[in-house]
VOVEX-7019 format. One record per residue (C-alpha): residue in three letters; x, y, z. Coordinates in Angstrom, 3 decimals. Example, Ala and Ser with C-alpha at 12.3 -4.5 7.8 and 13.67 -1.06 7.14 Angstrom:
BEGIN
ALA/12.300/-4.500/7.800
SER/13.670/-1.060/7.140
This chain:
BEGIN
MET/105.222/129.868/101.310
GLY/104.656/126.761/99.149
LYS/101.659/124.694/100.162
ASN/103.582/121.433/99.880
GLU/106.175/122.366/102.470
ASN/103.990/121.509/105.469
ARG/105.924/123.961/107.643
THR/105.056/124.099/111.314
LYS/107.500/126.778/112.401
GLU/110.130/128.977/110.896
ILE/113.680/127.753/111.317
PRO/116.483/130.024/110.069
VAL/118.926/127.831/108.187
PHE/121.405/130.531/107.346
ASN/121.555/134.239/107.960
VAL/121.917/136.357/104.854
GLY/120.505/139.806/104.274
ALA/118.595/139.085/101.106
PHE/117.592/135.515/101.943
ASN/115.988/133.894/104.941
VAL/115.266/130.289/104.050
MET/112.883/128.579/106.448
SER/112.006/124.913/106.297
SER/110.772/121.818/108.080
GLY/109.297/119.837/105.172
LEU/111.599/121.470/102.623
LEU/115.173/120.308/102.140
VAL/117.517/123.141/101.192
ILE/120.871/122.239/99.733
PHE/123.176/125.211/99.942
TYR/125.500/125.705/97.072
PHE/126.672/128.865/98.857
PHE/125.193/132.281/99.220
ALA/126.815/135.512/100.324
LEU/125.771/139.081/101.042
ILE/125.624/141.206/97.908
SER/125.821/144.969/98.023
THR/122.989/147.133/96.769
ASN/125.300/148.846/94.296
ALA/126.336/145.555/92.728
LEU/122.702/144.529/92.330
ALA/121.768/147.808/90.753
GLN/124.466/147.454/88.107
SER/123.385/143.970/87.042
GLU/120.884/142.867/84.399
PHE/119.267/140.575/86.983
THR/119.622/140.258/90.737
GLN/118.514/136.641/90.982
VAL/116.515/134.179/88.937
LYS/114.806/130.919/89.872
ILE/114.379/127.858/87.680
ALA/112.216/124.875/88.676
PHE/113.333/121.437/87.471
ILE/110.552/118.842/87.212
ALA/111.875/115.465/86.098
ASP/110.320/112.108/85.244
ILE/106.681/113.152/85.218
HIS/105.780/110.060/83.153
LEU/102.476/111.691/82.320
HIS/99.598/109.462/81.319
ALA/96.249/111.074/80.500
PRO/93.567/108.499/81.465
GLU/90.554/110.464/80.255
ALA/92.051/111.522/76.928
ALA/93.417/108.013/76.298
ALA/89.895/106.591/76.497
ALA/88.564/108.895/73.784
LYS/88.473/106.385/70.912
LEU/87.563/103.259/72.883
PRO/84.140/101.708/73.649
LYS/82.784/103.733/76.565
ASN/80.924/100.866/78.166
ALA/84.072/98.755/78.369
LEU/85.963/101.127/80.639
PRO/85.657/102.331/84.229
LYS/84.445/105.876/84.808
ASP/86.058/108.681/86.717
PRO/84.032/109.130/89.937
VAL/84.261/112.928/89.661
SER/83.816/113.681/85.930
HIS/81.966/110.415/85.170
ALA/83.944/110.214/81.920
PRO/85.428/106.893/80.736
ILE/89.094/106.519/81.692
LEU/91.908/104.238/80.591
LEU/93.958/103.276/83.661
ARG/96.942/100.997/84.050
SER/96.279/98.284/86.627
MET/97.512/98.586/90.191
ARG/99.298/95.276/89.620
ALA/101.306/96.981/86.872
GLN/102.055/100.006/89.046
LEU/103.327/97.824/91.870
GLY/105.698/96.052/89.502
SER/107.256/99.269/88.229
THR/109.743/101.798/89.564
ARG/107.088/104.454/89.021
LEU/103.379/105.111/89.300
PHE/101.428/105.640/86.083
ASN/97.920/106.930/86.579
GLU/98.090/109.616/89.268
ASN/100.982/111.505/87.666
ILE/98.812/113.940/85.751
MET/97.299/115.177/89.029
VAL/100.688/115.378/90.749
PHE/102.206/117.362/87.892
LYS/99.479/119.991/88.145
GLU/99.963/120.133/91.913
ALA/103.687/120.766/91.428
LEU/102.996/123.465/88.840
ASP/100.570/125.166/91.219
ASP/103.351/125.178/93.803
VAL/105.740/126.697/91.240
VAL/103.191/129.427/90.515
GLU/102.734/130.127/94.225
ARG/106.494/130.615/94.554
ASN/106.446/133.107/91.664
ILE/108.861/131.037/89.576
LYS/108.552/131.678/85.845
LEU/111.100/129.278/84.309
VAL/110.494/125.508/84.384
ALA/112.861/122.888/82.943
LEU/111.644/119.364/82.162
PRO/114.640/116.958/82.123
GLY/113.034/114.143/80.168
ASP/110.470/111.375/80.587
PHE/107.777/114.006/80.638
THR/105.487/111.322/79.188
ASP/105.342/107.601/79.819
ASP/106.169/106.449/76.284
GLY/105.770/109.391/73.922
GLN/102.244/108.381/72.874
PRO/100.321/111.046/70.921
VAL/97.617/111.208/73.594
ASN/100.146/111.870/76.352
ILE/102.304/114.324/74.400
LEU/99.224/116.345/73.446
ALA/97.865/116.220/77.003
LEU/101.220/117.522/78.255
LYS/101.150/120.286/75.644
GLU/97.674/121.307/76.767
ILE/98.853/121.614/80.385
LEU/101.981/123.569/79.436
ASP/99.957/125.887/77.222
GLU/97.492/126.493/80.048
TYR/100.147/127.456/82.602
ARG/101.973/129.610/80.085
HIS/98.859/131.580/79.201
LYS/97.448/131.828/82.730
TYR/100.615/132.441/84.734
GLY/103.368/133.376/82.300
LEU/105.426/130.212/82.899
ARG/108.021/129.285/80.317
PHE/108.922/125.620/79.821
PHE/112.145/124.085/78.519
ALA/111.811/120.388/77.697
ILE/114.539/117.964/76.727
ASN/114.067/114.353/75.698
GLY/114.277/111.320/77.972
ASN/114.424/107.645/77.099
HIS/110.619/107.404/77.308
ASP/110.050/110.339/74.959
PRO/110.766/108.864/72.564
VAL/111.167/105.143/73.264
ARG/112.963/104.843/69.915
PRO/114.179/107.651/67.650
PHE/111.469/107.077/65.061
THR/107.730/106.481/65.428
GLN/106.760/102.859/66.021
PRO/103.694/100.828/67.051
GLY/102.919/100.852/70.753
GLY/100.461/100.013/73.477
LYS/100.121/98.211/76.816
ARG/98.666/94.909/77.964
ASP/97.824/95.979/81.499
PHE/95.002/98.492/81.295
ILE/91.889/97.601/83.292
ASN/88.319/97.411/82.072
ARG/85.187/98.245/84.037
GLU/85.251/94.844/85.776
GLY/88.835/95.321/86.907
VAL/90.241/92.839/84.394
GLU/93.494/93.609/82.593
VAL/93.041/94.245/78.873
SER/95.405/95.179/76.059
VAL/95.168/98.346/74.004
MET/97.567/98.587/71.065
SER/98.002/100.903/68.120
PRO/96.460/99.620/64.834
SER/99.822/98.860/63.194
HIS/100.968/96.785/66.179
GLN/101.245/93.092/65.388
GLU/98.729/92.209/68.097
CYS/96.124/94.489/66.551
MET/96.825/93.306/63.029
SER/96.413/89.684/64.132
GLY/93.291/90.425/66.170
ARG/94.902/89.439/69.481
SER/94.599/92.837/71.164
ASP/91.411/93.584/73.091
PHE/91.247/97.124/71.689
CYS/93.147/99.198/69.154
SER/93.792/102.932/69.291
GLU/95.999/105.188/67.189
LEU/96.484/107.346/70.297
LEU/98.832/104.751/71.806
LYS/101.516/104.424/69.150
GLU/104.911/105.692/70.236
TRP/105.947/108.908/68.572
GLY/109.512/109.531/67.513
TYR/111.606/112.686/67.712
LYS/109.975/114.478/64.815
GLU/106.408/114.354/66.103
ILE/107.361/115.069/69.724
ALA/109.556/118.062/68.891
GLN/106.950/119.528/66.563
SER/104.197/119.182/69.155
LEU/106.270/120.749/71.947
SER/108.102/123.243/69.746
GLU/106.847/126.194/71.805
HIS/108.181/124.683/75.012
GLY/111.913/124.693/74.474
PHE/112.607/122.949/71.192
LEU/112.307/126.127/69.113
PRO/113.264/129.704/70.019
SER/110.797/132.178/71.465
PRO/110.741/135.918/70.668
ALA/111.432/136.432/74.378
ASP/114.784/134.624/74.197
LYS/117.988/136.637/74.269
LEU/119.830/133.737/72.637
PHE/118.928/130.358/71.193
GLU/121.290/127.973/69.454
THR/121.877/124.286/68.765
PRO/124.984/122.182/68.003
PHE/123.962/122.195/64.339
ASN/123.997/125.946/63.585
THR/120.304/125.772/62.781
VAL/117.027/125.670/64.681
ASP/115.270/123.735/61.901
LEU/113.933/120.598/63.570
ASP/114.563/118.512/60.443
GLU/118.236/119.488/60.341
ARG/119.128/118.769/63.968
HIS/120.777/115.357/63.789
TRP/124.077/113.510/63.730
GLU/125.067/111.468/60.724
TRP/125.828/107.913/61.839
CYS/127.443/105.548/59.310
ASP/128.354/101.889/59.702
THR/131.031/99.711/58.128
GLU/128.710/99.019/55.208
GLU/128.759/102.760/54.518
PHE/125.053/103.018/55.198
CYS/124.138/106.192/57.065
VAL/121.224/107.366/59.158
ASP/120.330/110.808/60.503
MET/120.102/110.384/64.288
PRO/118.001/113.208/65.829
ASP/119.358/115.305/68.698
MET/117.322/118.111/70.241
SER/120.064/119.698/72.397
TYR/119.868/123.480/72.668
LEU/121.193/126.502/74.526
VAL/118.776/129.243/75.544
GLU/119.122/132.564/77.324
PRO/115.588/133.189/78.643
VAL/116.641/136.203/80.708
GLU/119.700/138.381/80.300
GLY/122.733/136.728/81.868
LEU/121.329/133.194/82.411
TRP/122.161/130.367/80.030
LEU/120.196/127.105/80.230
LEU/121.916/124.221/78.468
ALA/119.504/121.411/77.559
ILE/121.496/118.290/76.651
ASP/119.846/115.503/74.698
ALA/121.734/112.566/76.221
ASN/119.685/109.836/74.557
VAL/121.800/107.275/72.701
TYR/119.978/104.645/70.639
ARG/122.683/102.150/69.734
PRO/122.033/100.312/66.453
LYS/121.134/96.643/66.351
GLY/123.316/95.326/63.558
SER/123.289/97.236/60.284
LEU/121.947/100.775/60.247
LYS/120.072/99.786/57.107
ASP/117.578/97.897/59.276
LYS/116.842/101.006/61.386
GLN/116.567/98.864/64.497
PHE/117.868/100.412/67.705
TYR/118.247/99.553/71.355
GLY/116.454/101.771/73.833
SER/118.370/104.512/75.604
SER/117.436/103.431/79.126
ASN/120.784/101.908/80.131
ALA/122.974/103.881/77.729
GLY/123.209/107.382/79.181
TYR/126.491/109.257/79.267
ASN/128.610/106.092/79.168
ALA/127.345/105.653/75.606
LEU/127.185/109.364/74.788
VAL/130.948/109.878/75.085
LYS/131.359/107.271/72.345
TYR/128.450/108.058/70.060
LYS/128.168/111.856/70.375
PRO/131.716/113.276/70.598
LYS/130.745/116.390/68.625
LEU/128.064/117.171/71.199
LEU/130.779/117.216/73.876
ASP/132.831/119.585/71.709
TRP/129.864/121.931/71.460
ILE/129.311/121.815/75.232
LYS/132.971/122.746/75.781
ASP/132.553/125.710/73.451
VAL/129.390/126.818/75.277
VAL/131.243/126.730/78.607
VAL/134.117/128.817/77.227
ARG/131.759/131.423/75.774
ALA/129.660/131.554/78.946
LYS/132.736/132.344/81.001
LYS/133.999/134.922/78.527
GLN/130.613/136.681/78.376
ASN/129.963/136.365/82.133
LYS/126.843/134.224/81.643
LYS/125.615/131.969/84.437
LEU/125.386/128.478/82.941
VAL/123.094/125.764/84.314
SER/122.901/122.460/82.446
PHE/120.262/119.752/82.550
SER/119.502/116.481/80.814
HIS/117.666/113.269/81.500
PHE/120.623/111.163/82.631
PRO/122.978/111.428/85.631
MET/126.476/112.779/85.047
ALA/127.984/111.292/88.229
GLU/127.523/108.434/90.680
PHE/124.254/108.390/92.610
SER/124.982/105.644/95.144
ASP/126.496/107.677/97.983
GLN/129.936/106.153/97.409
GLN/128.623/102.606/97.900
THR/129.243/101.441/94.324
GLN/131.935/98.894/95.178
SER/130.002/97.420/98.117
ILE/126.862/97.073/95.997
ALA/128.784/95.319/93.231
GLU/130.519/92.946/95.651
LEU/127.358/91.861/97.440
LEU/124.611/92.158/94.835
GLY/126.372/92.277/91.476
GLU/127.450/95.030/89.103
ASN/124.003/95.521/87.545
SER/121.894/95.468/90.712
LEU/120.251/98.576/92.164
GLN/120.210/99.973/88.605
MET/123.991/100.308/88.657
SER/124.117/99.694/84.911
ARG/122.711/103.213/84.601
GLN/125.449/104.846/86.652
PRO/128.158/106.696/84.711
SER/131.658/105.395/85.251
GLU/134.246/107.563/86.942
ASP/136.002/107.926/83.579
THR/132.751/109.151/82.014
THR/132.255/111.685/84.797
ALA/135.835/112.883/84.265
VAL/135.157/113.399/80.556
LEU/131.986/115.360/81.322
ALA/133.725/117.455/83.973
ALA/136.470/118.233/81.455
THR/133.906/120.192/79.444
GLY/133.977/122.746/82.265
LEU/130.371/122.300/83.383
LYS/129.883/123.153/87.060
LEU/126.240/122.303/87.722
HIS/124.044/119.668/86.121
LEU/120.548/118.519/87.045
GLY/119.390/115.121/85.849
GLY/116.560/112.658/86.279
HIS/116.017/109.086/85.097
MET/116.781/107.377/88.405
HIS/113.605/108.475/90.253
LEU/115.687/109.356/93.274
PHE/117.145/112.396/95.005
ASP/120.909/112.588/95.255
VAL/123.670/115.176/95.272
SER/127.146/114.287/94.053
GLN/129.852/116.912/94.260
SER/133.454/116.023/93.620
SER/136.393/118.340/94.221
LYS/138.346/115.929/92.019
HIS/136.064/116.481/89.041
GLY/134.700/119.940/89.834
LEU/131.231/118.943/88.685
THR/128.105/118.945/90.847
ASN/125.340/116.582/89.763
VAL/121.891/116.869/91.337
GLN/119.453/114.024/90.775
VAL/115.999/115.579/90.711
PRO/113.390/113.277/92.311
SER/110.480/112.007/90.238
LEU/106.899/113.046/90.878
ALA/105.952/109.417/90.240
ALA/108.022/107.740/92.962
TYR/109.079/107.966/96.616
GLN/109.592/110.729/97.651
PRO/107.857/112.824/94.992
GLY/109.312/116.256/94.404
TYR/111.128/118.751/92.221
SER/114.143/121.030/92.526
ILE/114.650/124.783/92.334
VAL/117.875/126.527/91.363
THR/118.324/130.151/92.401
VAL/121.195/131.959/90.709
ASN/122.265/135.407/91.867
VAL/124.174/138.095/90.056
LYS/127.544/136.763/91.174
GLY/126.759/133.237/89.992
LYS/126.465/131.943/93.549
SER/123.685/129.428/93.551
LEU/121.160/127.827/95.841
VAL/119.464/124.513/95.107
GLU/116.263/123.624/96.941
THR/114.303/120.419/96.653
VAL/110.597/120.455/97.443
ILE/108.596/117.379/98.408
VAL/105.024/117.195/97.130
ARG/103.110/115.704/100.055
GLU/99.485/116.592/99.430
VAL/97.725/116.093/96.090
LYS/94.043/116.859/95.706
ASN/91.889/113.836/94.816
PHE/94.933/111.548/94.547
SER/92.778/108.654/95.811
LYS/89.799/109.169/93.532
TRP/90.550/106.018/91.510
PHE/91.001/103.758/94.532
SER/87.515/102.297/94.105
ILE/88.559/101.129/90.619
TYR/91.663/99.474/92.046
GLU/89.442/97.770/94.658
ARG/87.446/96.304/91.809
GLU/90.667/95.010/90.244
TRP/91.752/93.443/93.552
GLY/88.327/91.837/93.932
PHE/88.540/90.246/90.500
LEU/92.010/88.846/91.204
HIS/90.822/87.439/94.534
ARG/87.673/85.837/93.101
SER/89.591/84.278/90.229
GLN/92.251/82.984/92.648
GLN/95.044/84.951/91.033
ALA/97.888/86.554/92.943
THR/96.700/89.744/94.582
TRP/98.630/92.776/95.715
ASP/98.565/94.219/99.227
SER/95.420/96.334/99.363
SER/96.739/98.339/102.328
ILE/98.102/100.806/99.774
LEU/94.499/101.940/99.315
SER/94.533/103.212/102.892
SER/97.205/105.822/102.110
GLU/96.459/109.092/103.872
ASN/98.204/111.366/101.367
TYR/100.167/111.146/98.155
LEU/103.522/110.978/99.932
ASP/102.288/107.986/101.916
PHE/100.975/106.467/98.666
THR/104.485/106.591/97.155
ASP/105.956/105.049/100.315
GLN/103.451/102.194/100.161
HIS/104.284/101.791/96.487
LEU/108.014/101.562/97.215
GLN/107.493/98.986/99.965
GLN/105.539/96.710/97.648
VAL/108.047/97.137/94.816
VAL/110.847/96.175/97.214
ASN/108.992/93.067/98.393
GLY/107.769/92.056/94.952
ARG/110.768/92.954/92.810
TYR/113.882/94.391/94.424
LEU/114.392/91.576/96.945
ASP/115.074/89.299/93.956
GLU/118.380/91.167/93.509
TRP/119.584/90.112/96.976
PRO/121.206/86.758/97.775
SER/118.434/84.328/98.640
ASP/120.113/83.182/101.860
ILE/120.254/86.767/103.142
VAL/116.617/87.391/102.249
GLU/115.642/84.164/103.982
GLN/117.589/85.083/107.106
LEU/116.074/88.551/107.278
SER/112.518/87.494/106.506
SER/112.558/84.788/109.200
ASN/113.805/87.079/111.977
THR/112.876/90.333/113.647
VAL/115.269/93.259/113.663
LYS/116.043/92.524/117.313
GLU/116.871/88.927/116.505
ILE/119.204/89.990/113.710
VAL/120.947/92.385/116.096
ASP/121.389/89.496/118.530
LEU/122.776/87.250/115.785
CYS/125.404/89.890/115.051
HIS/126.325/90.089/118.754
CYS/125.382/93.759/118.783
ALA/122.634/93.739/121.421
SER/124.938/95.262/124.033
SER/125.477/98.286/121.765
PHE/121.864/99.357/122.156
LYS/120.430/100.964/125.258
SER/117.000/99.775/124.226
THR/115.843/97.429/121.490
ASP/112.115/97.695/122.169
TYR/111.496/99.472/118.888
SER/113.290/96.773/116.917
SER/111.339/93.797/118.214
GLU/108.154/94.603/116.299
PHE/109.708/94.864/112.829
ASN/110.546/92.023/110.492
ALA/114.206/92.345/109.516
THR/113.371/92.910/105.828
THR/112.488/96.399/107.117
LEU/116.238/97.046/107.022
ILE/116.284/96.576/103.254
ILE/113.142/98.680/102.814
ASP/114.803/101.473/104.801
LEU/117.830/101.174/102.522
TYR/115.644/101.816/99.466
ARG/113.884/104.677/101.232
ALA/117.226/106.318/101.951
ARG/118.503/105.593/98.460
ASN/115.421/107.143/96.876
ALA/114.996/110.155/99.116
GLY/118.345/110.926/100.755
GLY/117.856/113.179/103.744
PHE/114.111/113.290/103.093
ALA/113.664/109.591/103.824
ARG/111.227/108.667/106.571
LEU/112.716/105.470/107.943
ALA/110.865/102.800/109.905
LEU/113.752/102.625/112.355
PRO/115.365/105.744/113.857
ARG/118.627/106.852/112.317
ASN/120.454/106.462/115.617
PHE/119.654/102.747/115.391
TYR/121.727/102.611/112.205
ASP/124.451/104.706/113.845
GLN/124.714/102.227/116.704
LEU/124.545/99.166/114.459
SER/127.237/100.602/112.219
LEU/129.553/101.254/115.179
CYS/129.080/97.715/116.435
LEU/129.805/96.172/113.029
LYS/132.926/98.308/112.646
SER/134.167/97.218/116.067
GLN/133.989/93.599/114.881
ALA/135.935/94.248/111.704
PRO/139.187/92.317/111.440
GLN/142.411/94.290/111.814
ASN/145.098/94.811/109.150
THR/142.891/93.972/106.204
SER/141.226/96.021/103.502
GLN/137.941/94.201/104.052
SER/135.736/95.190/106.961
LEU/134.252/91.705/107.361
ASP/135.128/88.125/106.570
ASP/133.841/87.089/103.143
SER/131.948/84.178/104.662
ASP/129.844/86.423/106.859
ALA/127.277/87.393/104.241
LEU/124.733/88.727/106.716
LYS/127.170/91.153/108.272
LYS/128.347/92.291/104.833
ALA/124.728/92.997/103.938
LEU/124.207/94.952/107.155
VAL/127.363/96.972/106.532
LEU/126.048/97.928/103.083
ILE/122.635/98.828/104.504
THR/123.987/100.954/107.362
ASN/126.629/102.681/105.216
ALA/124.125/103.518/102.500
ILE/121.545/104.860/104.954
LEU/124.066/106.934/106.894
SER/125.764/108.235/103.730
SER/122.420/109.338/102.309
ARG/122.245/112.003/105.016
GLU/125.061/113.835/103.238
ASP/122.563/114.851/100.555
MET/121.366/117.459/103.055
ALA/124.838/118.931/103.652
ALA/125.796/122.520/102.865
ILE/127.793/122.671/99.639
SER/129.247/125.746/97.940
LEU/129.224/126.331/94.196
VAL/129.946/129.311/92.011
LEU/128.837/129.148/88.383
């Protein structure tokens, strides 16, 4: 039993001879499982195989990053007493992800993988926080350790943070903290701020590596074949890292070799893992300048335009897998289908087309193109949320693997049996040893901000009881400090100046509730925070208000909807439209826990 499951009793979720899945802290998404005869198992090359998918680690190595900086300028780790280079808590609370603690959480997740006797681990991108040499090499050291100690095999594929751009470039951050808790900048020597003397410190460890350096460093962890592989191939008919690229040419007939690290591997007989490099770095002007946009908002919407030959190769892989009776599981950094629980139109109407990171969502046409390749199961990351999208229309199931660096932190496991019938489990990482060991350094930062009369962050996050609570506190502060800006100001004002009970009264829904005692103590912005909790964690979400509250509120709002119109509420009633979006999104998120069948 995994130590992060926090199970209090055994609950049989389904009754199958070879499986008995028990869970209270573990969400199990059933892609179907059936009884298999002993004879059938005996005739197969494998009976079942498990693959762990750990996405969006965003690893930063604080101790290693401090190696070439003045020791006396930096805070020290309270356990090792070594100098460490930490991003400020202010920076963490302005980001969709945590930065510093991720290295500890990653090791905790790997320990859980080992305890479950899983040997194959896929890393769907953003395994580092910006492809810096120090973080790539720290990741390599961890992967090497778990391979040698426990026999784990890793299969990495690139995300938009590794690399930030296709080719190596200067890098660094302006929000590290020194020993006094003051933010300082650390840039690579070729960065303009170092060359002009404006950076506090300079370190070669913080430049941003491109494809070549990253692939070479992690070549033993997916990018090159292993003697243990039954099959390894790429879209380019070569495994040579220098030859794996697409030729892009512009109207000026200038061409550039754009790297692509996609590969197909058969780590055990009968299982094919398809690692898709979905990064697309669109050129800025002429290719001659070698200036590119980041891949963050490109994803598969851009891939269908810029990498058509990659789609052709994927189609061919699917055909061969079926012909050879191989069980094919695909993964990449980006989502292949919608991740908004069918609320895309409502989000766009109320908040705008690019709110709630909707610019990163593949269009329905894009999903149709991807489904046309014949892929059945894809696991992606990038969004730092847990979601399951399965469409009978498209025939493609997309699972968004949660990030270890955001609420709720976790990873997913795919179990494939001999018949190709698959089970997907998602595990939440609740407890992390020493996750709070740097809190005293953050207290120093808060103290400096307070003394210098600068804006401070809510120090209650430093009272977090466990890592899961830490990510919840992080999400709450990101919502209040960043995400609320996406909402209409009049709605935010109305919610922030009323309690939940008062908002219910304003909507004439008080009579729908048997008791509203629990809603009188919460400010109504709690409704938006619960929306983000549900959006991030699906059925895992721990809401401030009970789910039956949202059931009752939803029923009341529906009863007030005008008849004979396609709209549920009058356009002028912005508050009710917002509440409809909130309740629909929260209630729809529960479907991520539903039983779904899939045969590879």
